[in-house]
C-alpha positions in Angstrom: 22.8 7.3 -28.9 19.2 6.8 -29.9 16.5 8.8 -28.0 14.8 5.5 -27.1 17.9 4.2 -25.5 18.4 7.4 -23.6 14.8 7.4 -22.3 15.2 3.7 -21.2 18.4 4.4 -19.4 16.9 7.4 -17.6 13.9 5.4 -16.6 16.0 2.5 -15.2 18.0 4.9 -13.1 14.9 6.3 -11.4 13.6 2.9 -10.4 14.0 1.9 -6.8 16.1 -1.2 -6.0 16.8 -3.2 -2.9 20.4 -2.3 -3.1 19.6 1.4 -3.2 17.5 1.3 0.0 20.7 1.4 2.2 21.3 5.0 1.0 17.9 6.2 2.1 17.1 8.1 5.3 14.6 6.7 7.8 12.1 9.3 6.6 12.6 8.4 2.9 12.2 4.7 3.8 8.9 5.3 5.5 7.7 7.3 2.5 8.7 4.5 0.2 6.8 2.0 2.5 3.7 4.1 2.4 3.8 4.5 -1.4 4.3 0.8 -1.8 1.4 0.0 0.6 -0.9 2.4 -1.4 0.2 0.9 -4.7 -0.3 -2.7 -3.6 -3.8 -1.7 -2.3 -4.6 -0.2 -5.7 -3.4 -3.4 -7.4 -5.7 -5.5 -5.1 -8.7 -3.2 -5.7 -8.1 -3.6 -9.4 -8.2 -7.4 -9.1 -11.2 -7.5 -6.8 -13.4 -4.8 -8.4 -12.0 -4.5 -11.8 -11.4 -0.8 -11.2 -8.5 0.4 -13.3 -5.3 1.6 -11.7 -4.4 5.3 -11.8 -1.7 5.9 -14.3 1.7 6.9 -12.8 3.9 9.4 -14.5 7.3 8.4 -15.8 8.9 10.4 -12.9 7.1 8.4 -10.2 9.3 6.1 -8.1 7.0 3.2 -8.7 6.5 3.7 -12.4 6.3 0.3 -14.3 6.4 -1.7 -11.1 4.1 -4.7 -11.0 2.4 -6.2 -7.9 5.2 -8.8 -7.5 7.9 -6.2 -7.6 6.0 -3.9 -5.2 5.6 -6.7 -2.6 9.3 -7.7 -2.8 10.4 -4.1 -2.4 8.0 -3.6 0.5 9.4 -6.6 2.4 13.0 -5.3 1.8 11.9 -1.8 3.0 10.3 -3.2 6.1 13.5 -5.1 7.0 15.5 -1.9 6.5 13.3 0.1 8.7 13.3 -2.6 11.4 17.1 -2.7 11.3 17.4 1.1 11.9 
């Protein structure tokens, strides 16, 4: 297996998904919600002010997420928290 393929697979496994939210504890869900709110706020600041977003490391749970993905995951997370 090529190193690039291995890196891509590892990155994809670290990404959050709506399906994986059911396995999280309430505390983890609140942490994810807070991280998503902060990231969305950063995206909005970038759009309004032109301030560049801080770079996330590859190990961060929101690495390579765009604004649309963050909003969708935030809505799913809020629904999961409400149902608990």
